[in-house]
ROTI-878571 format. One record per residue (C-alpha): residue number from 1; residue in one letter; x, y, z. Coordinates in pm, 1 decimal, decimal comma. Layout:
BEGIN
+-----+----+----------+----------+----------+
:   i : aa :        u :        v :        w :
+-----+----+----------+----------+----------+
: NUM :  a :        X :        Y :        Z :
...
+-----+----+----------+----------+----------+
//
This chain:
BEGIN
+-----+----+----------+----------+----------+
:   i : aa :        u :        v :        w :
+-----+----+----------+----------+----------+
:   1 :  m :   -781,9 :  -4892,9 :   2433,0 :
:   2 :  k :   -686,0 :  -4769,2 :   2085,6 :
:   3 :  k :   -874,8 :  -4447,2 :   2153,7 :
:   4 :  f :   -679,9 :  -4403,5 :   2478,8 :
:   5 :  y :   -344,2 :  -4440,6 :   2304,4 :
:   6 :  y :   -453,5 :  -4203,3 :   2028,7 :
:   7 :  i :   -544,6 :  -3933,0 :   2280,3 :
:   8 :  l :   -216,7 :  -3993,8 :   2465,1 :
:   9 :  f :    -28,7 :  -3958,5 :   2136,0 :
:  10 :  l :   -198,3 :  -3625,5 :   2065,6 :
:  11 :  l :   -108,9 :  -3493,4 :   2410,0 :
:  12 :  i :    254,3 :  -3598,8 :   2376,7 :
:  13 :  s :    273,1 :  -3460,7 :   2022,8 :
:  14 :  h :    138,0 :  -3127,8 :   2138,6 :
:  15 :  n :    406,3 :  -3102,4 :   2406,3 :
:  16 :  i :    683,3 :  -3203,3 :   2165,7 :
:  17 :  f :    579,2 :  -3009,6 :   1858,0 :
:  18 :  s :    449,7 :  -2683,3 :   2001,9 :
:  19 :  q :    570,0 :  -2427,2 :   2252,5 :
:  20 :  t :    360,6 :  -2182,7 :   2449,9 :
:  21 :  i :    471,6 :  -1822,0 :   2457,6 :
:  22 :  n :    327,8 :  -1540,9 :   2668,3 :
:  23 :  v :    404,2 :  -1179,3 :   2575,8 :
:  24 :  i :    384,3 :   -912,0 :   2846,1 :
:  25 :  d :    463,6 :   -541,9 :   2892,9 :
:  26 :  e :    794,5 :   -474,2 :   3072,1 :
:  27 :  l :    646,9 :   -200,0 :   3290,6 :
:  28 :  s :    290,8 :   -305,8 :   3365,0 :
:  29 :  r :    358,7 :   -682,1 :   3342,0 :
:  30 :  l :     22,5 :   -712,0 :   3167,3 :
:  31 :  p :    -31,2 :   -928,8 :   2857,0 :
:  32 :  i :      9,5 :   -760,7 :   2518,3 :
:  33 :  p :   -282,0 :   -884,5 :   2304,9 :
:  34 :  y :   -252,3 :   -973,2 :   1936,9 :
:  35 :  t :    126,3 :   -945,4 :   1922,0 :
:  36 :  s :    274,5 :  -1051,4 :   1587,0 :
:  37 :  i :    522,1 :  -1339,9 :   1587,9 :
:  38 :  y :    729,1 :  -1392,9 :   1273,4 :
:  39 :  l :    914,7 :  -1718,4 :   1199,2 :
:  40 :  l :   1246,3 :  -1642,4 :   1027,5 :
:  41 :  d :   1488,6 :  -1861,0 :    835,2 :
:  42 :  n :   1782,7 :  -1732,6 :    629,5 :
:  43 :  n :   1661,6 :  -1379,8 :    704,6 :
:  44 :  k :   1328,2 :  -1451,8 :    537,3 :
:  45 :  i :    977,8 :  -1475,0 :    680,9 :
:  46 :  i :    858,0 :  -1833,7 :    639,7 :
:  47 :  g :    550,8 :  -1815,4 :    860,3 :
:  48 :  g :    399,5 :  -1658,2 :   1164,5 :
:  49 :  l :     98,5 :  -1610,5 :   1385,4 :
:  50 :  s :    -67,1 :  -1361,2 :   1616,6 :
:  51 :  c :   -107,4 :  -1395,1 :   1992,4 :
:  52 :  d :   -459,7 :  -1413,1 :   2127,5 :
:  53 :  e :   -628,3 :  -1145,2 :   2338,8 :
:  54 :  n :   -432,6 :  -1270,0 :   2641,3 :
:  55 :  g :    -94,8 :  -1231,8 :   2472,2 :
:  56 :  k :    -54,5 :  -1608,0 :   2434,8 :
:  57 :  a :     44,2 :  -1815,4 :   2129,4 :
:  58 :  e :    142,0 :  -2173,8 :   2044,8 :
:  59 :  l :    462,1 :  -2177,8 :   1839,7 :
:  60 :  p :    498,7 :  -2455,1 :   1581,4 :
:  61 :  a :    814,6 :  -2664,2 :   1604,6 :
:  62 :  t :    890,5 :  -2644,9 :   1232,9 :
:  63 :  n :   1237,0 :  -2565,6 :   1102,0 :
:  64 :  y :   1320,4 :  -2197,4 :   1145,5 :
:  65 :  e :   1614,4 :  -2010,7 :   1294,9 :
:  66 :  f :   1458,0 :  -1719,2 :   1478,1 :
:  67 :  i :   1131,4 :  -1574,9 :   1599,0 :
:  68 :  k :   1069,8 :  -1201,5 :   1578,9 :
:  69 :  i :    814,8 :  -1062,5 :   1823,7 :
:  70 :  s :    657,6 :   -732,2 :   1726,1 :
:  71 :  s :    380,0 :   -511,0 :   1859,7 :
:  72 :  i :    290,7 :   -148,9 :   1785,7 :
:  73 :  g :    437,8 :     78,2 :   2052,0 :
:  74 :  y :    709,0 :   -169,5 :   2159,4 :
:  75 :  e :   1066,7 :   -248,7 :   2065,8 :
:  76 :  d :   1094,6 :   -556,7 :   1843,2 :
:  77 :  l :   1257,0 :   -863,5 :   1998,9 :
:  78 :  t :   1430,1 :  -1141,2 :   1803,9 :
:  79 :  i :   1510,2 :  -1476,0 :   1971,2 :
:  80 :  e :   1698,6 :  -1774,8 :   1834,5 :
:  81 :  h :   1460,9 :  -2068,4 :   1792,4 :
:  82 :  k :   1686,6 :  -2319,0 :   1969,4 :
:  83 :  n :   1664,3 :  -2102,8 :   2280,6 :
:  84 :  v :   1285,6 :  -2092,3 :   2275,4 :
:  85 :  k :   1098,7 :  -2296,4 :   2533,3 :
:  86 :  s :    759,5 :  -2244,9 :   2691,5 :
:  87 :  f :    822,2 :  -1907,1 :   2845,8 :
:  88 :  t :    721,0 :  -1546,6 :   2899,0 :
:  89 :  v :    857,8 :  -1277,2 :   2669,8 :
:  90 :  v :    888,7 :   -920,8 :   2793,3 :
:  91 :  l :    862,4 :   -634,3 :   2542,9 :
:  92 :  k :    998,4 :   -289,5 :   2617,0 :
:  93 :  p :    768,0 :      4,9 :   2538,0 :
:  94 :  k :    908,3 :    258,1 :   2292,2 :
:  95 :  a :    973,1 :    606,1 :   2423,2 :
:  96 :  t :    701,6 :    816,1 :   2262,6 :
:  97 :  e :    572,0 :   1167,5 :   2302,9 :
:  98 :  l :    194,4 :   1200,8 :   2308,9 :
:  99 :  n :     38,8 :   1474,7 :   2100,4 :
: 100 :  e :   -200,8 :   1705,7 :   2281,3 :
: 101 :  v :   -539,0 :   1722,4 :   2107,2 :
: 102 :  i :   -741,1 :   2041,2 :   2130,7 :
: 103 :  i :  -1059,3 :   2008,5 :   1927,6 :
: 104 :  s :  -1256,3 :   2319,4 :   2021,7 :
: 105 :  n :  -1329,6 :   2552,8 :   1727,7 :
: 106 :  k :  -1163,7 :   2315,3 :   1485,3 :
: 107 :  t :  -1288,0 :   2261,7 :   1132,0 :
: 108 :  v :  -1334,7 :   1899,7 :   1022,9 :
: 109 :  e :  -1241,8 :   1804,2 :    666,1 :
: 110 :  t :  -1275,4 :   1469,8 :    485,1 :
: 111 :  i :  -1001,0 :   1315,7 :    272,3 :
: 112 :  a :  -1122,6 :   1044,9 :     35,1 :
: 113 :  y :  -1098,5 :    924,6 :   -323,5 :
: 114 :  k :  -1401,3 :    959,0 :   -547,5 :
: 115 :  g :  -1533,6 :    703,7 :   -794,6 :
: 116 :  k :  -1815,9 :    470,4 :   -882,4 :
: 117 :  k :  -1878,6 :    182,4 :   -644,2 :
: 118 :  g :  -1662,4 :   -115,5 :   -736,3 :
: 119 :  r :  -1669,9 :   -481,4 :   -645,5 :
: 120 :  y :  -1624,1 :   -613,8 :   -292,1 :
: 121 :  l :  -1288,4 :   -759,1 :   -186,1 :
: 122 :  g :  -1219,7 :  -1009,4 :     89,7 :
: 123 :  m :  -1082,7 :   -915,7 :    431,2 :
: 124 :  l :   -827,6 :  -1192,9 :    471,6 :
: 125 :  k :   -679,6 :  -1272,9 :    810,0 :
: 126 :  d :   -322,6 :  -1152,2 :    867,9 :
: 127 :  v :   -330,6 :   -929,8 :    559,4 :
: 128 :  e :   -271,8 :   -555,9 :    586,3 :
: 129 :  i :   -468,9 :   -340,6 :    341,2 :
: 130 :  i :   -369,5 :     24,1 :    305,0 :
: 131 :  i :   -409,9 :    319,1 :     68,5 :
: 132 :  y :   -216,0 :    640,4 :     33,0 :
: 133 :  f :   -384,3 :    951,4 :    170,4 :
: 134 :  k :   -247,6 :   1273,8 :     26,0 :
: 135 :  n :   -241,9 :   1565,0 :    268,0 :
: 136 :  r :   -385,4 :   1849,5 :     63,3 :
: 137 :  f :   -327,0 :   2094,0 :    349,5 :
: 138 :  k :     52,9 :   2057,1 :    319,7 :
: 139 :  k :     93,0 :   2081,2 :    697,2 :
: 140 :  p :     48,7 :   1840,8 :    992,6 :
: 141 :  v :   -318,0 :   1783,4 :   1073,7 :
: 142 :  t :   -473,7 :   1561,7 :   1340,8 :
: 143 :  l :   -688,2 :   1261,6 :   1252,1 :
: 144 :  k :  -1045,5 :   1258,2 :   1376,8 :
: 145 :  s :  -1168,1 :    929,2 :   1228,1 :
: 146 :  f :  -1106,3 :    645,7 :    982,9 :
: 147 :  s :  -1391,8 :    490,5 :    784,7 :
: 148 :  f :  -1459,8 :    205,4 :    545,7 :
: 149 :  a :  -1768,6 :     15,1 :    433,4 :
: 150 :  t :  -1854,9 :   -354,3 :    427,6 :
: 151 :  k :  -2091,0 :   -595,0 :    263,5 :
: 152 :  k :  -2319,4 :   -762,2 :    519,5 :
: 153 :  t :  -2071,7 :   -933,1 :    749,2 :
: 154 :  i :  -2089,0 :  -1305,7 :    820,6 :
: 155 :  v :  -1825,8 :  -1343,4 :   1094,9 :
: 156 :  e :  -1675,1 :  -1141,1 :   1376,2 :
: 157 :  n :  -1338,3 :   -976,2 :   1313,4 :
: 158 :  k :  -1081,6 :   -817,7 :   1539,0 :
: 159 :  i :   -928,1 :   -542,4 :   1327,7 :
: 160 :  r :   -623,0 :   -324,9 :   1384,8 :
: 161 :  i :   -578,4 :     23,1 :   1238,4 :
: 162 :  v :   -237,1 :     63,9 :   1070,8 :
: 163 :  m :    -62,4 :    378,7 :    951,0 :
: 164 :  y :    272,7 :    408,2 :    772,8 :
: 165 :  s :    492,9 :    690,7 :    650,4 :
: 166 :  v :    556,8 :    750,3 :    279,5 :
: 167 :  k :    881,2 :    627,6 :    121,4 :
: 168 :  d :    801,5 :    707,5 :   -242,6 :
: 169 :  s :    486,4 :    899,6 :   -335,9 :
: 170 :  t :    528,1 :    824,4 :   -706,9 :
: 171 :  k :    584,4 :    447,6 :   -725,7 :
: 172 :  h :    398,7 :    343,2 :   -408,5 :
: 173 :  s :    587,1 :     13,4 :   -397,8 :
: 174 :  q :    596,2 :    -11,3 :    -18,4 :
: 175 :  p :    529,3 :    207,5 :    284,2 :
: 176 :  g :    782,2 :    347,2 :    528,2 :
: 177 :  e :    786,4 :    310,7 :    905,9 :
: 178 :  m :    490,4 :    256,9 :   1137,5 :
: 179 :  l :    355,2 :    593,5 :   1255,3 :
: 180 :  l :    130,8 :    472,6 :   1537,5 :
: 181 :  n :    262,7 :    440,6 :   1892,0 :
: 182 :  q :    -12,5 :    216,2 :   2027,7 :
: 183 :  d :   -252,5 :    -51,1 :   1910,6 :
: 184 :  i :   -594,4 :     63,5 :   1794,6 :
: 185 :  i :   -813,5 :   -247,7 :   1774,7 :
: 186 :  f :  -1187,9 :   -268,2 :   1724,3 :
: 187 :  t :  -1446,1 :   -543,2 :   1674,7 :
: 188 :  l :  -1654,9 :   -585,7 :   1360,9 :
: 189 :  k :  -1967,2 :   -783,3 :   1448,4 :
: 190 :  p :  -2164,7 :  -1022,1 :   1220,9 :
: 191 :  a :  -2464,2 :   -883,5 :   1028,6 :
: 192 :  h :  -2311,8 :   -537,1 :    998,1 :
: 193 :  e :  -2359,7 :   -367,1 :    663,8 :
: 194 :  g :  -2238,6 :    -29,4 :    543,4 :
: 195 :  e :  -2006,9 :    223,8 :    703,3 :
: 196 :  v :  -1762,9 :    138,2 :    981,3 :
: 197 :  k :  -1630,5 :    452,9 :   1146,9 :
: 198 :  v :  -1350,5 :    443,5 :   1402,8 :
: 199 :  d :  -1309,9 :    750,2 :   1625,2 :
: 200 :  l :   -940,4 :    842,8 :   1650,1 :
: 201 :  t :   -974,7 :   1172,3 :   1837,5 :
: 202 :  q :   -829,3 :   1047,6 :   2166,2 :
: 203 :  y :   -505,9 :    918,1 :   2009,2 :
: 204 :  g :   -363,0 :   1247,6 :   1879,4 :
: 205 :  i :   -252,1 :   1090,5 :   1549,8 :
: 206 :  v :    -92,9 :   1337,9 :   1310,3 :
: 207 :  l :   -112,4 :   1312,0 :    931,3 :
: 208 :  p :    227,7 :   1435,8 :    803,3 :
: 209 :  p :    249,5 :   1705,9 :    533,1 :
: 210 :  d :    347,4 :   1442,5 :    274,0 :
: 211 :  g :     52,6 :   1219,4 :    366,5 :
: 212 :  a :     52,0 :    859,8 :    488,4 :
: 213 :  y :    -68,7 :    507,1 :    417,3 :
: 214 :  i :   -365,2 :    415,5 :    637,3 :
: 215 :  g :   -573,9 :     99,1 :    649,9 :
: 216 :  i :   -663,9 :   -218,7 :    832,7 :
: 217 :  d :   -512,1 :   -547,6 :    947,3 :
: 218 :  v :   -752,4 :   -835,1 :   1020,2 :
: 219 :  i :   -601,7 :  -1015,8 :   1318,2 :
: 220 :  d :   -878,1 :  -1251,9 :   1431,3 :
: 221 :  v :  -1183,6 :  -1426,5 :   1286,0 :
: 222 :  y :  -1465,2 :  -1585,1 :   1489,6 :
: 223 :  d :  -1754,6 :  -1790,6 :   1352,6 :
: 224 :  a :  -2125,5 :  -1760,9 :   1439,1 :
: 225 :  l :  -2071,0 :  -1962,9 :   1759,3 :
: 226 :  g :  -1796,3 :  -1731,3 :   1877,8 :
: 227 :  k :  -1524,0 :  -1989,9 :   1811,7 :
: 228 :  y :  -1191,9 :  -1904,7 :   1648,8 :
: 229 :  s :  -1216,4 :  -1986,5 :   1278,9 :
: 230 :  f :   -943,2 :  -2113,3 :   1047,5 :
: 231 :  d :  -1186,8 :  -2143,1 :    756,0 :
: 232 :  k :  -1091,3 :  -1906,3 :    473,0 :
: 233 :  q :  -1455,5 :  -1907,0 :    365,0 :
: 234 :  h :  -1532,8 :  -1723,5 :    688,9 :
: 235 :  m :  -1440,2 :  -1391,0 :    537,5 :
: 236 :  n :  -1603,8 :  -1051,1 :    542,8 :
: 237 :  e :  -1579,1 :   -819,5 :    243,4 :
: 238 :  f :  -1509,0 :   -448,1 :    212,8 :
: 239 :  e :  -1633,1 :   -196,4 :    -41,0 :
: 240 :  t :  -1417,8 :    -47,8 :   -317,0 :
: 241 :  i :  -1445,5 :    222,1 :   -580,5 :
: 242 :  n :  -1337,5 :    197,6 :   -943,9 :
: 243 :  s :   -997,8 :    359,8 :   -981,8 :
: 244 :  k :   -669,9 :    298,5 :  -1164,2 :
: 245 :  e :   -481,0 :    492,8 :   -897,5 :
: 246 :  k :   -179,3 :    284,9 :   -793,3 :
: 247 :  i :   -205,9 :    373,5 :   -425,6 :
: 248 :  f :   -356,6 :     46,5 :   -295,7 :
: 249 :  l :   -107,6 :   -183,3 :   -119,4 :
: 250 :  s :   -142,4 :   -512,2 :     65,5 :
: 251 :  n :     90,2 :   -721,6 :    277,3 :
: 252 :  h :     47,9 :  -1089,4 :    366,6 :
: 253 :  k :    229,5 :  -1045,8 :    696,8 :
: 254 :  y :    346,8 :  -1398,2 :    760,6 :
: 255 :  t :    484,8 :  -1471,3 :    414,9 :
: 256 :  n :    796,4 :  -1353,6 :    234,2 :
: 257 :  k :    596,3 :  -1178,7 :    -40,0 :
: 258 :  g :    621,3 :   -838,6 :    121,2 :
: 259 :  w :    416,5 :   -538,8 :     15,0 :
: 260 :  e :    241,1 :   -545,3 :   -322,3 :
: 261 :  n :     80,1 :   -267,1 :   -523,9 :
: 262 :  i :   -250,4 :   -429,1 :   -616,9 :
: 263 :  n :   -352,5 :   -221,3 :   -920,3 :
: 264 :  d :      0,2 :   -251,4 :  -1056,3 :
: 265 :  i :    -19,3 :   -630,7 :  -1027,5 :
: 266 :  w :   -364,7 :   -643,1 :  -1186,5 :
: 267 :  e :   -249,9 :   -429,0 :  -1476,0 :
: 268 :  k :     53,4 :   -646,2 :  -1549,5 :
: 269 :  t :   -146,1 :   -969,3 :  -1511,5 :
: 270 :  l :   -448,7 :   -868,1 :  -1715,8 :
: 271 :  k :   -235,2 :   -732,5 :  -1999,1 :
: 272 :  t :    -95,5 :  -1079,5 :  -2059,4 :
: 273 :  t :   -393,3 :  -1297,1 :  -1967,2 :
: 274 :  h :   -707,1 :  -1103,7 :  -2051,8 :
: 275 :  r :   -793,2 :   -900,9 :  -2361,1 :
: 276 :  m :  -1022,0 :   -682,3 :  -2149,9 :
: 277 :  w :   -735,9 :   -559,3 :  -1930,2 :
: 278 :  g :   -808,3 :   -197,3 :  -2018,2 :
: 279 :  k :  -1161,4 :   -202,9 :  -1878,2 :
: 280 :  k :  -1179,4 :     28,5 :  -1579,3 :
: 281 :  k :  -1396,0 :   -208,5 :  -1375,9 :
: 282 :  y :  -1100,0 :   -438,8 :  -1311,7 :
: 283 :  f :   -912,7 :   -171,1 :  -1117,8 :
: 284 :  v :  -1031,5 :    -69,6 :   -772,7 :
: 285 :  i :   -913,3 :     81,7 :   -446,8 :
: 286 :  p :  -1070,9 :     45,0 :   -101,4 :
: 287 :  s :  -1328,1 :    315,5 :    -28,8 :
: 288 :  f :  -1136,8 :    418,3 :    282,7 :
: 289 :  s :  -1170,0 :    775,6 :    407,4 :
: 290 :  i :  -1038,6 :    986,0 :    694,0 :
: 291 :  e :  -1153,2 :   1298,6 :    873,6 :
: 292 :  v :   -898,5 :   1550,2 :    999,3 :
: 293 :  f :   -906,4 :   1857,6 :   1221,3 :
: 294 :  t :   -785,1 :   2177,0 :   1053,9 :
: 295 :  d :   -754,6 :   2536,8 :   1169,7 :
+-----+----+----------+----------+----------+
//
């Protein structure tokens, strides 16, 4: 009998303390997978979550004023929390112009930073990791691929490619606006080791003359049984190179921390807490690289 009441309590609590939201495309009426939902209070991000592959999410009933619903290629939508019930949200696609890609007789060039192999860093869920890519050609060029390398993976990840414009190419404190007009999501399987190369040819993505920030956003983690994992120990790791270049930024999406320049933080921290702060091995950047088509 006690067990019955306990189960009943859980069911009632779920209905009272969570709300189901479904996010769909205004035109196609199809679900928009992995949409970002930000919980806002006093104009600050106090939490958030991502929709699943079916565009569905369970909103917590904690204290917050608004929810902001955001997905690459769509107009953002902000809704007052008190007006939120279990419902379907419709996002309007942004008006975008697709770039025509002609790849015949094109030269392919690689843009990457050089350095000795550094330590591995964790691929945390809901954390964007980007580096600045300088465009040495000083003209728009089309991306062919994006690559990074991993230690032998232990879980499955759903990963989104992200790309931002440059606000300040000297301080690198935060990126500018999102440059992609659609989601580019791929799966990283367990037991993978070494290079991960994502073909971007079909998307017609242009690297601006002043360069861009490009990287990854881990949006889902699944354990060895294929079940969604909340365990922070279930974390894959990516390869880095030793470098003091302050072009490595990260963003814990669903917190109010905002973008952080990682090597800048390490320098300031190690100067005050570690006498070995000047050792080069403490400073790394992801070993990300891109290929571009040139004339």
